[in-house]
C-alpha positions in Angstrom: 22.8 14.0 -103.3 22.1 17.6 -103.8 24.2 20.6 -103.1 22.3 21.3 -99.8 23.2 17.8 -98.6 26.9 18.4 -99.4 26.8 21.8 -97.6 25.0 20.2 -94.6 27.6 17.4 -94.5 30.5 19.9 -94.5 28.8 21.8 -91.6 28.5 18.7 -89.6 32.1 17.6 -90.3 33.4 21.0 -89.3 31.4 20.9 -86.1 32.8 17.4 -85.4 36.4 18.6 -86.0 35.8 21.6 -83.7 34.7 19.2 -80.9 37.9 17.1 -81.5 40.1 20.3 -81.3 38.4 21.2 -77.9 39.6 17.9 -76.4 42.8 17.8 -74.3 46.0 17.2 -76.5 46.4 13.5 -75.5 42.8 12.8 -76.5 43.3 14.5 -79.8 46.4 12.5 -80.6 44.6 9.2 -79.8 41.5 10.3 -81.7 43.5 11.1 -84.8 45.3 7.7 -84.6 41.9 5.9 -84.2 40.5 7.8 -87.1 43.4 6.9 -89.4 43.1 3.2 -88.3 39.3 3.1 -88.8 39.5 4.8 -92.2 42.0 2.1 -93.3 40.3 -1.1 -92.0 37.0 0.2 -90.6 33.4 -0.3 -91.4 32.0 0.6 -94.8 29.5 2.9 -93.2 32.0 4.9 -91.2 31.4 8.2 -92.8 27.6 7.9 -92.5 27.5 6.3 -89.1 27.7 7.4 -85.5 31.0 5.8 -84.7 33.3 8.8 -84.9 30.9 11.2 -83.1 30.3 8.5 -80.5 34.1 8.3 -79.8 34.2 12.1 -79.4 31.2 11.8 -76.9 33.1 9.1 -75.0 36.2 11.2 -74.9 34.5 14.4 -73.8 33.0 12.4 -70.9 36.4 11.0 -69.9 38.1 14.4 -70.2 35.3 15.9 -68.1 35.9 13.3 -65.4 39.6 14.1 -65.4 40.7 10.7 -66.8 43.6 10.2 -69.1 42.7 8.8 -72.5 44.6 5.5 -72.0 42.6 5.0 -68.7 39.5 5.0 -70.9 40.6 2.8 -73.8 43.6 0.9 -72.5 47.2 0.8 -73.8 46.3 -0.8 -77.2 44.5 1.7 -79.4 44.2 -0.7 -82.3 42.6 -3.4 -80.1 40.1 -0.9 -78.8 39.2 0.1 -82.4 38.9 -3.6 -83.4 36.5 -4.1 -80.5 34.4 -1.1 -81.6 34.0 -2.5 -85.1 33.8 -6.2 -84.3 30.2 -6.5 -85.5 30.5 -4.2 -88.5 31.1 -5.1 -92.1 34.6 -3.9 -93.2 36.3 -3.1 -96.5 38.6 -6.1 -95.8 35.6 -8.4 -95.6 34.1 -7.0 -98.8 37.5 -7.6 -100.6 37.8 -11.0 -99.3 34.3 -11.9 -100.4 35.0 -10.4 -103.8 38.0 -12.6 -104.4 36.4 -15.6 -102.9 33.2 -15.4 -105.0 35.0 -15.1 -108.3 38.3 -16.9 -108.0 40.5 -16.5 -111.1 38.9 -13.3 -112.2 42.4 -11.8 -112.7 42.9 -13.9 -115.9 45.4 -16.4 -114.4 
């Protein structure tokens, strides 16, 4: 990864953050909670994927239609996130595989 790639990545992230900040306040709050949740348990390729920008696209459409954020995703934000990543490989799965493949590696 060269310096140009890093610069381009920062530009893209700043544009993404600007889109989030343009959302109504309730959408921003839910987006931030979703982002925290997904960074904790989400897919390995979250930073490189289209998931977060796709969520913003979805939210922009809902806001344009005058819908509340919970009308779009339902009352359980974590369940909505889990449904989004149900077919993705997660850090938790990688960890479980690593301890299952090499049991007793901790020296016990």
